[in-house]
N, C-alpha and C positions, 0 to 999 in steps of 0.2 A: 735190633736196629736195622731198618730197611735202608740199603744203599742202592740207588737206582741210577742207571745211565739212560737218559731220555733223549730221543731224537724227535724233532718236530720242525715244521716249515715256518720260518720267520718272515713275516711281511716286511718288517723293518730292514732286514738284510737280504731279502729275496733269495733265500736258499735254505736248505736244511741245516740245522744247527744241533749241537749236542751239549748237554749239561749233566752234571751229577746232582742228585737230590738225596739228602739225608732226611728220613722220615721215621720218627720213633713210634711206629704203630704196632710193633710186634714184640713188645716187652713181655718177658716171662718172669713171674714172681713166685718162686716155690715157697710153699708154706703160708701164703697169704690168700685170703678168701676173696678179696676184691681187687680189681684192676683200677688203674688211674682213670679219672673222669674223662669221658669221651667228649672233647670239646675241640674247636678249631685250634690249630697250632699257631703260636707265634712264629714268625719267619725271619730268617737272616739271609739276605742276598749278599753273597761273599765273592769278591772280585780278585782275580790273580794279578800278578805283575807282568812286566815286559818279558817276552819270550816264554810265557807260561800258557797254560790252558786250563780247562775245567777239572783236570785231575790234580792240580797242584796242592790244593788245601788238604785233600784226603791223603795224599802220599807224603806231604811235608809236615803235617801236624797231627795232633790227637783230636781233631775237631769232631770226628765221628763219635768217639766215646763221650766227649764232653757235651755234645748236643743231645745224646740220649739221656745223660744225667740231668740235663736242664729241660728236657721235654721240648726241644726246639727243632723246628724244621729248618734245614739249610739248603739253599739253592746256589749252585756254583756253575755259572755259565763261562763261556770263552769270550774273550774280547780282542783276540788277535793282539797286535801291537799298536792299536789305534787310540789308546787313552780314553776309550769309552766316549768318543766324540761322534757327532753326526757328519756324514759326507754324502749328502743327497745326490750329488752328480754321479756318484759311483755306487749308489744303493747300499752304502755301508753306514747305516744310521744306528750306531751303537748306543748313543744316548737314549734315543727313543726306544730301542730294544730293551735296555736295562731299566729305564725309568717308567715305561708304560707297558710294552708288550709282554715282557717276561713276567711282571707282576700279575697282569690280567690272565695270562694263559696258565700260570701255575696255580692260581686260585681256582681256575676251572678244572684243573687236573686233580688237585689234592685238597684235603680238608684244612685249608689255611684261613686264618682270621683275616677279615677285610678291614680291620680297624687300623688307623694310622699309628696308634700307640703300640700296636703289636707287630709292626712292620719295620724292619731294620735293614740298613745297608752298611757294608764294611769292605775293606780291602787293604792290600799291602802295596807299597811303592806306586807303580802306575795305577793299580787298583785302589790305592788309598786316595789318590787324586780323583779317580773316577767316582768313588763312593762319595767324597766330599762335594765335588762339583754337581753330580747328579742328585745327591741327597738334598742339596739346597735348591736345585732347579725344580725338582719334583717334591717340594716340601709338603704338598697336600697328601702325598703317599707315604713318605718315610718320617717316622717320629724320632728315630735315633740314627746317628751317623757315627762311624768309627773309621779312623785312618791310622794305619801302622806304617811308619817310615814313609810317609806319603811323599810322592814326587811333586812337591810344591816348587817347581823349577821355572816358573814363568819369567822371573827377572833374569835368570841366567840365560834363558832362551834368546833374549833380545840381543845378546852379544855372541851368539853361537856362530861357528864357522864349520867348515868341513874337514878340519884337521884332526878331529878326535878319531881314535881307532874304533870307538863304540858307535854303531850305526844310530842308536837312539839319541846321541848327543850331537849328531851332525845337523847343520842348518838345513840342508836339503831334505832330510827326513822330517824334521820338525815343521818345516813349511808345508810339507805334504799332509801332515796331520792337523796342524793348527792354522794354516793359512798365513796371512801377512803377520809376521812376528812383531812388527812395530805397532800393531793395533790390539794386541791381545789383552792389554791391561784394562781397557775400557769397554769390555763386552762380556757376554756370558761365558766365555772361555775361562775367565778369571773368577774363581769362587768368592774372592773378596768383593768383587763388583756385584755379584749376585746378592751377597749378604748385605752390602750397603743399600741396595735398592729394596731389599726386603724390609730393612729398618725404616727407610723413607716411607714405604707403603704401609707400615704398621703390621706386617705379617709376622706371626710368631715363628721363632727359629726352632728347628729340631734340636734335641739334645745332642751334644757332640763329645766324642772321646778321641784324643790324639796321643800317640806314643811314638818315641823314637829312641834308638840306641845311642849311647854316649860316644861310640866310635863310628857312628854312621855319618858320612859326608852330608847327608840331608838334614842333620840336626839343626844348623842355623836357620834354614828357611822354615822348618817346622816350628821353631821357637817364635820366629817372626809372625807366622800365620796364627799361632796361638794368641799372641799379643793383640793382633788385629781383631780376632774374633771376640776376645774378652772386652776390648774397647767398644765393640758394637753391641755388647750385651748378650752374646751367645752364652748359653750354659755349657761351658767347656770343662771337661775333666782331662787334665794333661799329666802324662807320666814319662819319665826317662828312666833308663836302666842300663846295666852292662850289656854290651853287644854291638854288633855292626849291622850291615845290611844283609841279613842271613836268616835261615830258617830256625835256628835255635832261638833267636829273639822273637820271631813271629809266632813260634809255637807257644812260648811262655805268655806272650801278650794277647794272643787271641783268647786264651783262657781268662785273662783279666777283662777283656771285652765282654765275654759272656757273664762274668761275675758282675759287671757294671750294668748290663742290660736288665730291664724289669722282667725277669723270668721267674718261673715257679720255684720258690725256695725249698719246698718240701717234696719235690719230684725225686724219683729214685732211678738209679741205673738198673736195667734189667739183667737177668742172668745171661751169661754167654760162655763161650768155650774157654775163656781165660779165668773165670772166677766161680767155677762150679763147686769149689770147696772140697774136692776129693783128694 
């Protein structure tokens, strides 16, 4: 399994950026005469949460091993603490970066499938919101969307003030990221608004997977978002399980995301230093 740290210049962000890429191009199969078919990889764009970066998923989960087993390419960028939103006045266009530029440039760099049905986006917490919102916004690109413990906090944001000790709950921070908090319900900041307009326009929805821990404070808004998506006719797979807002839960459920995605069922994990059988 190739794990690469890649640096490139982003036009959307107007600066060099770094990402991790998992690419299962180097599998070794002892005792087998043929290698797996050489074809473009299905690809998962995987987003981190607040206070994280491009290393989070590799250090916090077993995504590297599971991606090899599923023959899946995984692209893990950094999104700062900006909820994967565009801020054109500051040249911080994270939505354009995630939904357009990153997909385009990784397809130029690596042997990735260009098909919508082979292109997936997922994330946790802030990254769950970013995956859902941008997966719907760029519905021509992404065929499958997954959100774990997604930060579906728009209703709570409208009553925010600066009394919270957590910077990402302060009104001043949220206004810097989202703008006028009184208007966020009826614009493309709101994934529900995007989905409602897709339905009005007769645009097919991507498939969606949502999961949240039973001890996670974000459980109620995730249940509400699930209900709204189901009413709109989105194909939603929803799961809950033991756990809070923490890596043990995300490690378990990113595996369930990979099991849910339309990946190669007969692909095999290659040999590595942990399973040589000696």
